[in-house]
N, C-alpha and C positions, 0 to 999 in steps of 0.2 A: 543315459538320460542327461548327465551333466554336459556332454558334448552337444546335445540338442539344445540345451538352454543357452550355451555360448553362441551357437549358430543362429538360433532364433533372435537372440538379443542383438547380434550383429546386424541382421536384416531389419529388425524393428527400428534400429537406430537411424536408418535412412529416412523413415517417416518422421521421426522425432527431429532429425537434423533439418528436414525441409520446413517443419513448423517453426522451429526455433529461429532458423535463418529468416524466414518470411515475416514472422510476427514479433520476434524479439529483437533480432539484430537489425532488421529494417523497420523496427517499431521503436519501443521506448529506450532501447540501448543503441540507437543509431549513432549517438555521440561516440561510442567506442568503435563502431564498425565503419564509420564514414571514411576514415583515412585509408581504409583498404580499397575504397572505390575512387577517391579523388587523389590518392597518392600524395597527400599533403605532408606526410612525414618524411623527413630527409634521411633518417637513419635506417638501420637494418630491421629494427623492431617497429611495430605499429601498435597503436592503442588496441587495435583489433586482436592483437596477440594475447591480450588479457583474457580472452575467451578460453584460451588453453587452461588457465588456472581456474576460471569459473566452472568449466566442465570437469576438470580433474578432481576438484574437492569432493563432490558427491560420489564420484567413482572410487576414490581412495577410501571414503567412509564406508561404502558398500563392501569393498574388498576387506577392510579391517573387520567390520562386523561379521562378514562371512567367514573370515579366518578364525576369529576367536570363538566362533560357534560351530566348530567342527566342519568347516568348509561347506556351509549350507548354500542354498540357492543364491543368496546375495553375492557370494564369492564368484559364482559362475556368471552371473549377470555382469558383475564388474569386469570379468575377463572379456566378455563379449563387447562391452563398451570400450575397453582398453584396445582391443584389436581393431575396432572401428576407428578409434582415435588415431591409432598408428597408421591405418590405411588413409585416413583423411590427411594426416601430415605428409605422407609420402606422395599422394596424388595431388593434393591441393598446393602445398608449399614447395615441394621439390619438383614435381612434374609440370604442373600448370604455371605457377608463378616463377619457376626456375630460381628459387633461392639458392639452390646448388645446381650446377650445370649437369643435367642427367636426362637422358632420353629426349634430347632436343630434336633429333631427326627421325623419330619413329614414324613408321607407316602403318601402325596397328590401327584399324578402323575404330575400335572401341576407345582407345586412348585419344585418337583424333576427335572423336565425337564428344568425349568429355571436355576436351580443350575448347572445342567450338561452342558448346553449350555454356561453358563458363565465360567465354568472351562475350556471348550474348548477354549474360547476366551483368557483366561489367560495362556493357555499352551504356547503361543508365548510371550516371554518377550520383543521382539523388536517391532518396530512400523509396520513392514511389515508382510505379510503372516497371518494377523489376520482373524478371522471368528466370526460369531455370534455377530454383532455389535448392534443388537436391544436390546430391554429390556423386554417388556411384550409379544411380539410375539415370539414364540419359533418354530424353524423349526420342522417339523413333526417327523423327525428321532429321536429326543430326547424324544418325547412322546412315540414312539414305544418301546424304551428301557425299559420303565416302564410298559407299557400295555402288552407287550409280554414276560415279565420276567418270569411269572409263567406258560406259555404255554409250552407244551412238543412237 
């Protein structure tokens, strides 16, 4: 049962991420997210990186509460959120934005579709008119680009 809680939480996080990205990061906290789109920050860290701490605090609280109460459901929810956060860091920061040079020349259609969808998202430098707010779920049209590329 605990494994199912972790897996369900991981997948539910995709919907939560979409909503937070669209309505909070591109909404009232745009001031923190803006430099991720316009690249106005010269250093390695962006104001956008504060979201890591913003999202980590409730997860740590869930993990703590779940641990001191005999590893209850909150602990396993926190594990699912943590695994999603780790996936997000790997795919978004390492793979897509190449903060570390890794998987630059992949031919994997899923990874290429994620990269293309994210490029579409960053095409808009303002907070309005955005698209592709999700993270691991990629609209089918981006898969079709790579699966149909070699067909005549």
